[in-house]
Every structure is written in C-alpha cells, then in structure tokens.
N, C-alpha and C positions, 0 to 999 in steps of 0.2 A: 054411408063415410066410408071411405078406403082405409084399409090400413096396411102400413109400411111393413113388409117383412123384413126380419133381420137379414143383414149380409153376411154370407158365410164363404170365407176362402177355401177353394178346392184346390190341394196339391196331389201330386202322384209321386210313388217310388217306383223306379221301374227296375226289375231283376231280369236276368239273361232269359228264363223261362217267362213267356208272356202270361201264362195263368197263375204266375208269383207275384205279378205286380199288384199293387194295390192302393186305393185313394186314400187321402186323409182329408177330412173336412175340419176346418179350424173357425169358430165363432160364437156368439152368444146365443143362447136357447137350443142347441142341440140336442141337450139331454131328453127333450120332448119329443124329438123325431127320430129317437133312435131306434124304434121297430121299423121306420121307414128305411133307415139307413143299412139295419141288419138285412132287411128283405132286397134291397138293392144288392148288398155284397153277396148273397147266397140264396138265389130264388130257389124254393123247394125246401129249405127247412122247416121244421114242425116243432120242433123242441129246440128250448135255449136253456143252458145252463148258466145263471147267473152267480159269477163268484164275485165277492165282495167281502169287505171286512166289518167288524163290529162296530166302528165308528161311522163309516160311511154309510153302512146300510140305514142308520137312523137319519141321515140327512137326506139321502137321495135314491133310497132303494125301493120305496113306495112309487116315487114318478119312474125309474126305469123300469119296473114291472108294467105300470101302467100303459108305458108307451110301447112295450114289446106286445103286451095282450092286446092291443089296439087293432094289431096286425094279424090276430088270428095266431100268435105263437104260443105254444103252452112254456111255462117258464117254470123251473125248480131254481130256488134261491140256497147257494151256498157260502155260509158265513164263516170266516176265517178269523182268528185274532189279529189285531192289528200288530206291526212291528216286524222288523226283520227277523228276529227269531222264529218267526213262522215257517222260513225259509227252508225246511228240512226234508229230506227223503223220507221220512217217515210220514209228513202231513200231506207230501206228493202222493203217496201211494194210497193214504185214506180220500184224498180227493178225487183220484181216479175211479177209485172204487165207488163214491157217490155218484160219479157219471154213469157207472153201470147201472146202479139202482135206480137213478134217474130215468132211466130207458133211453137215453140217448142214441142214435144211430151214428153211421158214417155221414150223414147227408145233414145231419144237425150241428147247430153250433155253440162254442162256448163264447160268452161275452164276460169281459172283466170290467169291473165298475170300481175303481180303487186307484190307489197309487202304483209305485213301482212294485211293492211286495206283490200286491195281488197281480199285477200284469204279467210279473216273471212266473210266480208257481200257478197261476192260471194258464198261462201261455203254454208253460212245459206240460202241464195236465194235459190241454189240447193235442200238443204234439205227440204225448204217449200214448194216449186212448185210442184203441182200434188203430194203430200205427200213424194216427194223425187225423183230427178233423178240424174243421175252421176256426178262427177265434178272432171278433171282434173286440179290439182295446177300446175302451172308453175312460181315460185317464182324468183322475179329478183333484190330484196335488199338480203344482206348477212343475216339479222335478218330472214326474212322470209324462206330462203332457210335452214337453220340450227334448227329453230324452230317452226314458225306457219304453215308451210306446211305439218309437218310431224306428224301425229298424230289424226287427224280429229275433233280436237275441232273448231268450228266455231262459231261466236256470234256477236251481237252489244252491243253498251253501252246504258245504260239508265241513268237518270238523278242522281241517289242515287251511282253510281258505275259503275266500267269497266266490260265489258263482262258479263253483268247480264241476257242477252236475248241470250240463245243460244242452241248449240244442238251438239251432236257426230254426226258427218256424212263422214265417211271415204271416202278417194278418190278413185277413180278407178286407179290413178297412179299419182306420182309426179315426175316432170320433173325439172330437176336443171341444167342449163347452167350456170357455173361459168365463161363462157366468158363475159356474162352482167356485172360482178362486176367492169368492167374496167371503166364505166361510174359512179360509185357509189361516192358519195362525203366521204370525209375522215369522218367526223363526222357519217355518216350511216354506213360506215364501222366499226367504232367502236361500235356502236349499237349491230350489230351482234356478235361482239365479246364479249359483256357482257353475252350473251346466251352462246357461247362457253366456256367461263370461267366457267361458271355454270355446264356444262357438264363434264367438268375436274375435277372440285372441288367436284361434286357427285362421279364419276365412273372411272376416270382414270388421275393420277399423271403425267403420260409420256404426255398426250395429252395437261396438264395445262402448261407443260414444253416446248413443243414443239411450243405453241402459243407464250408464254413471248421469247422465244429464235427468233423466225421468225417474231417477230413486224416489224420490218424495210420492209422486204420481203412482208409483207401482206398490208402494206401502199405504197408499191411502185406496188402494184398491180400484182405481179410475179405471172404467170398462173399457174404452176406446184405447187407451194406452195398454193396457194388459193384451187385446186381443190383437193389437198390431206387432208388439214386440213378442208375442209368443208366435204368431204367424211367420214373424220374420225368422225366429231362431230354429222352429221347426223346418221351415224351407232350407235353411242352410244345412240341417242334418241330413234331410232327405237328399238335397243333391249329393253330400257325401257319400250315403248310403248307395245311391243310384249308381255311382262310379264303380263300386267295390261292394256289393252287397253281403257277400261271404268273408270279407276281410282277408284276401289274397293278394293284393295290393302292395306292394314294396316300397312305393312311393310314399314321402311323408305326406303327401296331401290323400293317400289312400284312405279305407276306412279305419285304419291302424290309427291315425291321427287322432280319432275320437277318443282314444284312451290318454290324450293329455290329462294330467292331473289324478288318472286313476293307479298309478303304481304304487305311489306313496299313500294316496287316498283309500284304497282298497284295504293296504296293510295298517292303516290307521283304525280303519273300520274293525277289521279283526281283531288287533289287540286291544280295541275297548269293548271287546264281546258286543260290537254293536251299540253301543252306547252314544258313540258319534254318529250322527245322521250321516248319509251317504252324500248330499250336497255339502254339508260342512266339510267333510273330510276331503271331497274334492277339491273345495276350494284351498285347504292348506296343501293337498297335494300340487296344484297349480302355483302358488307359492314357492313350494319346492322346486318344481321344473322350472320356474325364472332363477332360483337361486344356482341349480345346477349349471343352466345354461351358461349364467353369468361367469360361474367359476370354472367351466370348461374353456372359456374364451368365445363361445357363439355368440351371445349378447352382450352388449355394451356395457361397462360398468354403470350402476344405477338402475337396471332394468328390473332387479326385484322390487326396490324402493318403489317403482312405479305400478307394478302389479299389486304390491300390497296396498297402494292408495286405493286403488280400483276397488278391490275386493272390499276394503274397509268401508267404502263410501256407500258399498251394497248390504252393509251390516253382516258380512261375512269375517269370521275369526281367521287370524293368519299366526294361529300358537305353533308354528312349525318346531322350534326348539325343543318343547317338552316333549316330543315325541321321537327324539332323536339319543336320549341319553337314559340311563337308570333302568328299571324293569319295562318301562314303556319301551326304551329303545331296542330291549332286546326281544320284547313282543312282536315289535314292528319288524326287526331282521328275520326272524322264525317265519311271519306272515310272507315276507319278498320272497323266502327260499321257494314258496308254493305258487308265485305269481303264474296265471294262467300265459303270459306272454314270453315265458323261459323258453329258451332254446339251449339245451345242454346246460352250462354253467352261466350262460348271458341271459340278461332281460333285454326286451325290445322296449326302449325307454323313447317317450317323445318329449323332446326338448322344442325350445323358441329360438330362433336368432333374434327375433323381433316379432310385433303384431303382425299376423297373417304370414309369416315364415316358420313354419313348423319344420323339425329336422328329428329324422330317424335314428338314435343311438343303439348300440349293443354294449351292455354295461354289465359286470358283475354285483352281486349284491355288494361287496365290499367297496367297489367304485363307486357305487351310487352315495352309500353312507359317508366314503371319503369326501368326496364333492359336496356333502350338505354339511357335514361337521369338522371342516378342515384343520380346526384349532385342536380338535379333542382326538382325533385319529379314529381307529376302530375300537 
C-alpha cells in the first residue's frame, strides 16, 4: 500500500550575499523532519543546542530531539521560562554561557523551538556566540510562524523599551509545522492573526478578505485552511524582506513598512509591562495607524471603522482609547520616546492611504498623540 506524503511548500528569502539567503519550508508534519532539514541547512554540524521554553518542551521537546538524534546529531536542550519577561540581557548572557558549556563549535547550530520570545533570544544567542553560528528557526506559535521567524531580526528587551538590544542574524533555515497550531490557545491564534492582518493591509487585499472569510475555520484549527493562510502570509513577508533585508529602503513598500502597527503596539507592550501580548498590541497599533491616517487626511473617512470591523471579526481587541489617557497614556508616551525608528525628534511612522497603500511619515511623539486623541490635546 502506498503512503501519500504530506505536501510542503518551499519558499526562499534572498539577501544580497548568496550565503545569507535561506529556505523556508511550510506544511503539516515538518517537526518530525526537523533533523533532515537541519542537516540540509548546514551539512557538517555535529552538535545542536535546542532552545525552547517550559511550555513547548512538554509538548514537542521529545519529538524534536528524536528527529535531530535520528540524523546522528548530539543534542543539548536549553529550557527558558515562557513569556516576554525572559528576553533580558542577563538571560541572554546565561544562555550563551550554556552554549559554551555544551561544547558547541562554530560549525554547530542553534535550533529554536517555540514562539517569538524563544526565536528572538535564541537567535541573538546564536549571533553572539563565537561571533555568530547558524540558527534554524522552528516556530510553534502562529505569531512566530508568520512574523518573528522570518526576516532575521533577533533581540532582547531593555528597561526603556522593547527589542533595543539586537541584531540581524539570518537563519540557516526556517521550518514551519502548521500541525502544532492544533494545541494553540484561541488568544494565541488571535495574536498571530494580528500580524497576518498587517500583511494583508500592506500588500494583498485578497489575503485580508481570505482571513476574515475563514475566521471560523481558523479558530476550529482546520489544518488545510491554516497551512494555506500561513504559507500565504509567510510568502508576503518573505517577498518584502527579500527586497530590503536590512531595512534600509526608504520606500513605503520597503521592509520598514512591516512596522505597521508596531509604533503604538510596542509602546503598549512596554507600558503594560508585557501583560498585553505582542499580537494583541499590534492589532491596537493597526487601529491607531488607521485612525492617524484618517486624521491626517491620507485615508478616507470611515477607514478606522473598516479596520476595526476586520480586527474584531478575528477576535482582536480594539481598545485604543484606554492607552491614550491617564497613567497608561503617560507610560505609552515614555515608551514612544525610545522607539527604535526614532531619527532625532521624529519617529518613522507607517500609515495607510488604503489597503495595499502604505505611506511613511516622519512624526514627533506629540504629533502622533495629537492625531490619535484630537479632542484631548497633549
């Protein structure tokens, strides 16, 4: 009897130096092929540092180790506490020290197995260890699959703000098993959808419509629907990253456009002491971008309302106003003053004239807040 193998989609991110380009594989069942993908990504590696968190290790740690060991790789497992608060310089240094103790060489690899936090700190540890060794990203949350794992940005947080200590460290490969999304909580699915909405708003109205049309199937964890939508979103981001891998383009369609929703989103995350999840904060940031675009006269009246309906149909919150007043508003203002996209007194802010029409603005913190809360002033 013949067995039909699962179909996987292969994508590619191209960067100017050929040896920094990398493949992205998307599909069901890829976790059990992790060892094969690692060997294909870097032949000659002998030791693997598998970096994960204390939630994911219970679900998928044994399978990942078995897949790696089946290819003759020696595996050390490094388990971090789950959550954004793990992304500290102190934990980064401790993790790099563990790689030293595990006996990794410059030919060996880090494999990250987890959400965006694991991918960020694990990827930065790989970038720092011996001036940089290879990393394979194996994201297990929807948010990490469609966003954090693709693009080579790795970082930890500092006191003043999110992702302020980091680097570009392009992966040797990205392995996305959409089957693992079956264990993901509904609120975590929604977080990933925040980034997928962003991709649709920036690049593809049909993708945006596809997401909202399939909301029920997404939350029912329908495998074919999830695999197709994830692959589409990853392809959109990969194409953008390939055009501008180091975020140096000035065009509204350069990689900087991927910061849509992140200016206010990151500020809310920091102001909440990371009690608000990244995807939830980005969704509110997208609402803010729609409001600012409308207030600035870029977008037609009613644009914010259209965006809110889309976000709410995907179970994403739109509680922007509560983050613009009182102690929360003051905390958001402080976080904005440390935004990574700041140039002098101005912040590079991504707005939208309409779906598929991003625009890059240069605004001060006061200008951003005035446009978002015109009735209350500063």
